[in-house]
Every structure is written in C-alpha cells, then in structure tokens.
Legacy VTK file of the C-alpha trace (Angstrom):
# vtk DataFile Version 3.0
C-alpha trace
ASCII
DATASET POLYDATA
POINTS 448 float
-9.223 19.741 6.662
-10.062 16.348 5.246
-10.926 13.544 7.611
-8.971 10.340 7.928
-12.090 8.310 7.153
-12.430 10.080 3.819
-8.911 9.505 2.615
-9.515 6.024 1.296
-12.731 7.135 -0.345
-11.077 10.001 -2.175
-8.119 7.945 -3.254
-10.552 5.423 -4.618
-12.320 8.159 -6.550
-9.034 9.438 -7.863
-8.189 6.048 -9.326
-11.666 5.237 -10.604
-12.529 5.418 -14.290
-15.814 7.286 -14.376
-18.422 6.264 -16.922
-20.795 8.266 -19.127
-23.444 10.368 -17.400
-27.189 10.869 -17.310
-29.236 13.786 -15.973
-32.104 11.984 -14.208
-30.614 12.333 -10.735
-33.576 12.468 -8.328
-34.525 9.138 -6.803
-37.108 7.743 -4.437
-36.699 6.284 -0.962
-36.088 2.864 -2.464
-32.790 4.076 -3.937
-31.048 3.847 -0.555
-28.408 1.114 -0.581
-29.785 -2.306 0.395
-26.798 -2.627 2.734
-28.061 0.371 4.705
-27.575 0.167 8.456
-31.029 1.448 9.367
-33.322 0.955 12.331
-36.871 -0.297 11.914
-39.524 -0.237 14.603
-42.005 -3.078 14.929
-45.414 -2.301 16.375
-45.080 -0.950 19.906
-41.264 -0.824 19.960
-39.286 2.293 20.778
-36.098 3.499 19.098
-33.361 5.354 20.955
-31.516 8.171 19.182
-28.204 8.836 20.979
-27.696 12.512 21.702
-23.932 12.031 21.366
-24.143 11.363 17.632
-27.293 13.167 16.524
-27.739 16.360 18.547
-26.530 19.952 18.306
-26.729 23.168 20.276
-28.648 25.091 17.632
-29.208 28.026 19.983
-26.435 28.681 22.491
-26.546 32.114 24.123
-23.380 33.860 25.179
-22.109 32.342 28.398
-24.140 29.143 28.083
-22.323 26.026 29.292
-24.239 23.231 27.554
-22.123 20.608 25.822
-22.655 17.493 23.740
-20.213 14.881 25.035
-19.413 11.395 23.784
-22.312 10.037 25.874
-24.870 12.767 26.587
-26.051 16.348 26.798
-24.418 17.857 29.875
-24.209 21.133 31.801
-27.758 22.033 30.778
-28.421 25.176 32.797
-29.519 27.903 30.381
-33.243 28.105 29.640
-32.579 29.940 26.375
-30.402 27.184 24.921
-32.012 24.914 22.329
-30.752 21.380 21.780
-31.851 19.881 18.451
-31.796 16.175 17.642
-32.309 14.811 14.132
-33.390 11.440 12.783
-34.935 10.277 9.521
-38.183 8.363 9.048
-39.447 6.852 5.807
-43.169 7.153 6.552
-45.640 9.838 7.467
-47.789 9.231 10.512
-47.697 9.631 14.264
-44.589 9.610 16.438
-44.603 9.229 20.182
-41.509 11.175 21.213
-39.700 11.206 24.517
-36.268 11.301 26.095
-33.981 9.399 28.432
-32.705 11.668 31.157
-31.541 11.955 34.739
-31.812 14.846 37.187
-29.209 14.666 39.970
-31.276 16.862 42.276
-34.670 18.499 42.288
-37.291 18.529 39.561
-37.126 20.016 36.071
-39.667 20.859 33.392
-38.428 20.804 29.804
-40.170 21.599 26.532
-40.131 19.166 23.609
-40.919 20.725 20.219
-41.505 19.140 16.818
-42.506 21.573 14.101
-44.972 24.031 15.612
-46.126 21.725 18.412
-44.585 21.812 21.894
-45.205 19.634 24.935
-43.784 19.956 28.437
-42.294 17.025 30.351
-41.521 16.863 34.070
-38.241 15.141 34.947
-37.037 13.983 38.352
-34.712 11.388 39.859
-31.019 10.652 39.486
-31.511 7.370 37.582
-31.530 7.517 33.794
-35.254 7.215 33.078
-37.443 7.133 29.965
-40.003 9.924 29.723
-42.722 10.387 27.110
-43.547 13.868 25.834
-46.519 12.842 23.713
-47.654 12.216 20.150
-46.638 14.360 17.198
-47.914 14.201 13.631
-45.276 13.752 10.919
-46.830 14.879 7.635
-44.044 13.850 5.259
-41.207 11.298 5.328
-37.693 12.601 5.847
-35.660 14.151 8.617
-37.423 15.046 11.873
-36.035 17.705 14.225
-36.791 17.439 17.941
-35.949 20.524 20.018
-35.370 20.519 23.776
-35.514 23.681 25.862
-35.482 24.126 29.605
-38.586 25.633 31.224
-37.921 25.446 34.966
-35.703 23.650 37.476
-35.329 23.399 41.224
-31.858 21.884 41.094
-28.559 23.041 39.672
-29.309 22.120 36.074
-32.147 20.755 33.982
-30.958 17.217 33.234
-28.397 14.964 31.657
-29.962 13.571 28.468
-28.628 10.464 26.737
-31.296 9.752 24.104
-34.315 11.026 22.267
-36.861 8.220 21.852
-39.561 7.655 19.263
-42.125 5.081 18.210
-45.365 4.970 16.257
-46.671 4.556 12.734
-44.123 6.961 11.209
-41.350 4.780 12.656
-42.553 1.540 11.085
-40.181 1.656 8.103
-36.442 2.274 7.800
-35.173 4.960 10.155
-31.775 6.608 9.876
-29.688 8.101 12.664
-26.208 7.554 14.053
-26.333 4.436 16.221
-22.664 3.400 16.001
-20.369 5.010 18.575
-17.432 4.940 16.164
-19.390 7.253 13.855
-20.743 9.802 16.345
-18.026 12.375 15.599
-18.323 11.901 11.830
-22.125 11.925 11.889
-22.131 15.240 13.724
-19.806 16.637 11.066
-22.144 15.286 8.405
-21.511 13.188 5.296
-19.050 14.486 2.731
-19.896 14.227 -0.944
-17.859 14.243 -4.125
-17.942 14.676 -7.884
-15.583 12.452 -9.847
-15.090 14.050 -13.248
-14.866 12.080 -16.476
-11.611 13.122 -18.141
-12.265 12.957 -21.909
-8.796 11.882 -22.996
-6.404 8.985 -22.551
-3.401 11.270 -23.067
-1.199 12.397 -20.195
-2.850 15.311 -18.370
-0.668 18.081 -16.946
-3.292 20.595 -15.790
-6.715 20.639 -14.122
-8.829 23.788 -14.291
-12.035 24.441 -12.331
-14.231 27.374 -11.297
-16.064 27.408 -7.961
-18.913 29.557 -6.681
-20.259 29.218 -3.152
-23.787 30.697 -3.141
-24.516 33.472 -0.667
-25.435 31.981 2.705
-23.834 28.605 2.014
-20.387 29.486 3.400
-20.834 28.166 6.934
-17.905 28.058 9.347
-16.174 24.687 9.051
-16.810 24.263 5.339
-14.234 23.045 2.849
-15.061 23.438 -0.822
-12.443 21.394 -2.640
-12.063 22.271 -6.326
-9.153 20.334 -7.802
-8.605 16.933 -6.247
-6.144 14.415 -7.646
-4.706 11.061 -6.700
-2.109 12.528 -4.360
-3.768 15.614 -2.884
-6.388 18.339 -2.992
-6.834 22.090 -3.540
-9.738 24.345 -2.527
-11.130 26.997 -0.174
-12.158 26.862 3.489
-14.121 28.827 6.070
-11.964 28.503 9.175
-13.666 30.968 11.516
-15.857 34.055 11.534
-12.793 36.120 10.648
-10.540 33.768 8.675
-10.767 31.970 5.335
-8.101 30.081 3.445
-7.028 28.722 0.111
-5.639 25.272 0.948
-3.348 23.019 -1.106
-2.050 19.744 0.337
-0.123 16.756 -1.013
0.037 13.378 0.714
3.301 11.624 1.400
3.574 8.171 -0.221
4.430 6.837 3.250
1.262 5.603 5.036
1.085 7.264 8.458
-1.054 9.729 10.381
2.011 11.258 12.042
4.241 13.371 9.769
7.124 12.843 12.197
7.187 9.178 11.192
7.776 9.858 7.501
11.269 8.736 6.394
13.357 11.482 4.756
13.146 9.856 1.321
9.315 9.846 1.510
8.798 13.424 2.685
6.987 15.976 0.552
9.502 18.701 -0.342
8.618 22.327 -1.043
9.803 23.635 -4.408
8.508 27.173 -3.933
5.625 29.063 -2.362
3.707 32.231 -3.094
4.091 35.348 -0.984
2.095 35.231 2.231
1.551 31.477 1.987
2.007 29.423 5.168
3.945 26.178 4.723
3.789 23.177 7.021
2.845 19.538 7.435
-0.420 17.804 8.234
-1.371 14.526 9.888
-4.320 12.556 11.254
-5.611 11.948 7.726
-2.570 10.477 6.137
0.339 12.915 6.279
2.127 15.227 3.928
2.890 18.792 2.930
0.378 21.548 3.529
0.209 25.086 2.196
-2.464 27.685 2.781
-3.067 31.311 1.963
-5.259 33.394 4.259
-7.683 35.109 1.921
-11.191 36.322 2.718
-12.945 35.009 -0.340
-16.601 35.969 -0.707
-19.732 33.889 -1.209
-21.432 34.654 -4.506
-18.124 35.275 -6.315
-16.488 32.834 -8.730
-12.911 31.719 -8.112
-10.604 29.893 -10.500
-8.262 27.026 -9.655
-5.368 25.738 -11.752
-3.352 22.666 -10.805
-0.291 21.213 -12.526
1.166 17.753 -12.033
4.093 16.344 -14.000
6.917 13.860 -13.320
10.331 15.480 -12.962
12.210 12.637 -14.667
13.968 11.452 -11.493
11.204 9.300 -9.989
9.429 12.235 -8.361
6.425 14.360 -9.349
5.954 18.119 -9.031
2.514 19.472 -8.094
1.807 23.202 -8.360
-1.365 25.146 -7.528
-2.483 28.625 -8.608
-5.562 30.597 -7.543
-7.312 33.478 -9.333
-9.811 35.817 -7.674
-12.251 37.959 -9.689
-10.643 41.206 -8.555
-7.381 40.560 -10.417
-6.026 39.152 -13.668
-2.858 37.787 -12.077
-2.735 34.185 -10.906
-1.620 33.704 -7.296
0.917 30.932 -6.670
-0.059 28.920 -3.621
2.795 26.411 -3.669
4.734 23.847 -5.641
5.491 20.514 -3.955
7.721 17.624 -4.972
6.397 14.154 -4.138
9.015 11.375 -3.984
8.504 7.752 -4.987
6.049 8.996 -7.618
6.204 9.394 -11.376
2.842 10.340 -12.801
0.787 12.958 -14.552
-2.508 14.085 -13.041
-5.107 11.390 -12.451
-8.452 11.199 -10.672
-9.933 14.702 -11.155
-12.602 15.305 -8.494
-14.217 17.873 -6.189
-15.815 17.559 -2.778
-17.732 19.462 -0.106
-17.264 18.706 3.584
-17.739 20.155 7.048
-14.849 19.846 9.502
-16.576 21.438 12.521
-18.911 18.952 14.276
-20.613 21.713 16.280
-21.873 23.193 12.992
-22.888 19.904 11.426
-26.579 20.818 11.469
-25.920 23.720 9.079
-26.133 23.301 5.325
-23.502 24.233 2.752
-23.314 24.128 -1.025
-20.918 24.841 -3.875
-21.219 25.039 -7.642
-18.429 23.793 -9.910
-18.295 24.825 -13.550
-16.157 25.219 -16.661
-13.884 22.254 -15.965
-11.002 21.630 -18.351
-7.910 19.464 -18.515
-4.775 20.232 -20.515
-2.640 17.440 -21.882
1.135 17.342 -21.759
1.022 18.124 -25.484
-0.756 21.409 -24.739
-4.285 20.499 -25.831
-7.255 21.668 -23.775
-10.118 19.167 -23.330
-13.501 20.168 -21.877
-15.057 18.183 -19.029
-18.823 17.681 -19.127
-19.573 14.611 -16.995
-19.241 13.649 -13.334
-20.257 10.895 -10.926
-21.715 11.587 -7.477
-20.220 9.631 -4.565
-20.351 9.831 -0.774
-18.231 8.982 2.247
-18.277 6.171 4.795
-20.716 7.997 7.090
-23.356 8.062 4.367
-22.612 4.542 3.166
-23.010 3.252 6.730
-26.419 4.992 6.798
-25.471 7.002 9.847
-26.559 10.206 8.108
-27.548 10.856 4.491
-28.105 14.595 3.950
-25.718 14.913 1.024
-26.510 15.304 -2.641
-25.165 16.377 -6.007
-26.704 17.570 -9.230
-26.582 20.145 -11.988
-27.731 23.746 -12.196
-27.563 24.991 -15.767
-23.989 24.397 -16.884
-22.696 23.914 -13.343
-22.411 20.822 -11.215
-23.209 21.258 -7.536
-22.624 19.504 -4.229
-24.652 20.084 -1.078
-24.473 18.633 2.417
-25.655 19.323 5.940
-28.886 20.927 7.063
-30.761 17.608 7.315
-32.665 18.039 4.061
-34.713 15.047 2.953
-34.068 14.848 -0.803
-32.169 11.716 -1.805
-29.801 11.508 -4.763
-28.488 7.985 -5.105
-24.723 7.618 -4.720
-23.304 6.575 -8.056
-25.636 8.864 -10.006
-24.063 10.235 -13.175
-24.485 13.860 -14.242
-23.708 15.749 -17.428
-23.712 19.369 -18.547
-23.210 21.019 -21.914
-19.486 20.964 -22.573
-17.866 24.402 -22.377
-16.457 25.640 -25.658
-14.075 28.435 -24.677
-10.842 27.068 -23.215
-9.159 29.015 -20.400
-7.014 31.884 -21.653
-3.847 31.392 -19.639
-0.344 32.536 -20.523
1.606 29.729 -18.872
4.908 31.509 -19.439
3.886 34.240 -16.987
2.647 32.021 -14.169
4.615 32.621 -10.955
LINES 1 449
448 0 1 2 3 4 5 6 7 8 9 10 11 12 13 14 15 16 17 18 19 20 21 22 23 24 25 26 27 28 29 30 31 32 33 34 35 36 37 38 39 40 41 42 43 44 45 46 47 48 49 50 51 52 53 54 55 56 57 58 59 60 61 62 63 64 65 66 67 68 69 70 71 72 73 74 75 76 77 78 79 80 81 82 83 84 85 86 87 88 89 90 91 92 93 94 95 96 97 98 99 100 101 102 103 104 105 106 107 108 109 110 111 112 113 114 115 116 117 118 119 120 121 122 123 124 125 126 127 128 129 130 131 132 133 134 135 136 137 138 139 140 141 142 143 144 145 146 147 148 149 150 151 152 153 154 155 156 157 158 159 160 161 162 163 164 165 166 167 168 169 170 171 172 173 174 175 176 177 178 179 180 181 182 183 184 185 186 187 188 189 190 191 192 193 194 195 196 197 198 199 200 201 202 203 204 205 206 207 208 209 210 211 212 213 214 215 216 217 218 219 220 221 222 223 224 225 226 227 228 229 230 231 232 233 234 235 236 237 238 239 240 241 242 243 244 245 246 247 248 249 250 251 252 253 254 255 256 257 258 259 260 261 262 263 264 265 266 267 268 269 270 271 272 273 274 275 276 277 278 279 280 281 282 283 284 285 286 287 288 289 290 291 292 293 294 295 296 297 298 299 300 301 302 303 304 305 306 307 308 309 310 311 312 313 314 315 316 317 318 319 320 321 322 323 324 325 326 327 328 329 330 331 332 333 334 335 336 337 338 339 340 341 342 343 344 345 346 347 348 349 350 351 352 353 354 355 356 357 358 359 360 361 362 363 364 365 366 367 368 369 370 371 372 373 374 375 376 377 378 379 380 381 382 383 384 385 386 387 388 389 390 391 392 393 394 395 396 397 398 399 400 401 402 403 404 405 406 407 408 409 410 411 412 413 414 415 416 417 418 419 420 421 422 423 424 425 426 427 428 429 430 431 432 433 434 435 436 437 438 439 440 441 442 443 444 445 446 447
C-alpha cells in the first residue's frame, strides 16, 4: 500500500521528463543534499536519538509485550527481547553511548551492545534520567546499531526508554536519524525509492511492459515491489503476511481526497471488468480510488511479467487495464480494467518503486530487479527502454533516514531499501543498461 506522503512524489515522477543516463552511480558522503536535516555534535555535546522514530524490536519472543510507542519503548519485561536503535555517523572514531530511561519501581540492569562489545548499565528512579553505558569504537562511517537487552530487574519491568544518546569524535560530523515527530512513522517504515524510466518516443504510448525478480531472501513481509507505475496509478506485487501475497493494481480518482466516500459520482473510478478471483474495492488515506488485487503466492527468485494498457475511450475518460504473467503458465492473467473519468490520456510517467508498508519490519532490507522494459505505441510499435533516473521520497529528502539506493546489475535495474546499509547513491543519479532487442511476444487479440 502506498503512503500518502509518497503520492506527490510519484505523481511528480510520472510527469517528469527523464534525461539521458550514466552508469557511475556510487557517490561519497559529500553527495548528500546540502539541504539535509542532519544533526552535528560539537565537542562535548550529546545527541538524543528518539526511540519512537529510530528503534525496532529486532528480537521479540513469543508472548513478549514490548512495544515502540509514539514516545518511548514500553512494556519492557522480557529479558530475551532485543531493542535495536539505528543512527548514522559520517566519521569513524569513539562514541560514548547511553540512554534516557525511567524505572517506576526497583532497580534494573540492562545490556548495551554495539558490534561485538557489550556494557551493562544500572537504572533506577522514576524520573527520566540520562545514563552512560561507556565508549565504543566505530571503525567506519555509516549506520550504527545499538542493541538493548534486559539483564535483571527488581521491579515489574526493566524501564521506559525515550532516547539513545551518543557523543564523541565519531559524532563530530553530520549525523542522520529521525528527529522530527511528524516523520517517526515514515522513518520506521524506511525511505521508498523509485526508478523513473526514460521513454524513448514522443508518440502516444498504449502499453508498458516490465519484468520483475525479487532475489531470494529479499521478500520481507510488508514489501511492495511496484513494476508498472503511471501518472494515475500503479501495478506490482506485495508481501502482505507470512501466508499471503498479492498482485495489486490501483488507479487514483481525479478528485483529491483521502476518503473514497467523499468522491463525487462523476469522479469515481469505475470497474470495466476483473479477472477471476480478483478482489475489487476502493482505497483511501493516500489519495483515493479503485483498487484490485489478486491473492497469489509469488516466489522470490522467479521472474514475473507485467503488462499495462492505458488509452482514452473517446468520451473524456481513460481505460487502464493490467495483466500479470507468472513463469508457470503462458496465459496472461487479467487483474482488472478501470475507467478513470475526467481524464483523456495515453500512458505517461513510466516508473517503478520499492517500499515497506510495515513499520515494525522497517529494519529489514528488501530489493527488486527490473529488466526488459518496453513501451508500445498506439500505432503498434515496440520501443525498448534502457535508461532510468533514481529518486527517493520525502523521508529520505528530509534526511530522516537514507538507506535506499538504486543501480544496475547486468541488464537489470535494481532498487534496494531498508536494512540500514551505509552505501549512498545520490538521488537524481541516472542509470543505463544495454537496450533489449527482442520485443515481447504477445498476442493482444487473446488477452482476457
């Protein structure tokens, strides 16, 4: 499910004319936007990393009650639970790391771990107090993970923790973590990233074609790998739970609202037809419109094909139709066909994205490869796509979290986010691959 904050970004991508590409995509620390909202520590000062926007329960045993709220870590009772907090430093060196915590009753001992080094801290008192765990050596710049684990307690639970603190030589440069309350939810989800494809024709485009492979191990719960995005919607695959996956196709209403119930009848997305087994409904909270999804347990490591059609119907409306092809069949699966009112356009703004929609899993990484992109004009001519531009969402641009990147792998483009990796690829970087030469072999007359 796409986030409301991303809608404007994606619409902007869809309307943007992408320029020619280059392959030199890796950049240094200095490539971070000069408008970055970062935190620098002067000598002797301490930075506070809010748990609410930067921490995760990376180990949560069955029955554990720990929770990350909008203000703190709460209900910390299980000694086997591990709470991990992440922040980014731009220098190697020493960090003095601690925490801000309160213990309503009794005394607790908690373990603070960075890398292979652990130090115990004794906590007591009901007032929120700063505690220092000790000094830790940071050998390379990038993201730092600080783990908390309970050791012992005499009261009902270990502590309420509001912040992880750090200072020292490694903190003397620009430091990145979520320090804006309005971004805590989005920062825990992680930054989304996108590829805006260069369409190599000025003719009207009726079809987008793309192939997507999610590498084995990269299909974390909460992931959405969007293959065929366009100015009015998006089409891709999701991991919804441990037992459910979906092929999702959605089209926005032209009426600007987050509540589909507010859409006037003449602005509603209307279903033309749907494939068998496809669930039809509406969506909101991210713009609103028509939603269709097919429950299908797609598999990491396999390549799936996506075909999207968009053409005006001649009455001031546009029809959008999506088909999906799995490797175990030669028959395209119709997901749905939607009619969008107040719209008369062919396809514009071809793009893909990767996002996480489950904030509890925001510390996990995910990745997808996109290859063999083609567009087909209204005259029936296939044109190969070989260039794309890497862009990011508002969370990244606000420098609340920047573990998102794009690149190429052979003849595939890729997008990767989450996992708090430290490689930086500058937003706006252009990529190119060798243009594919064999157009898709599709008998359009037999499509359902």
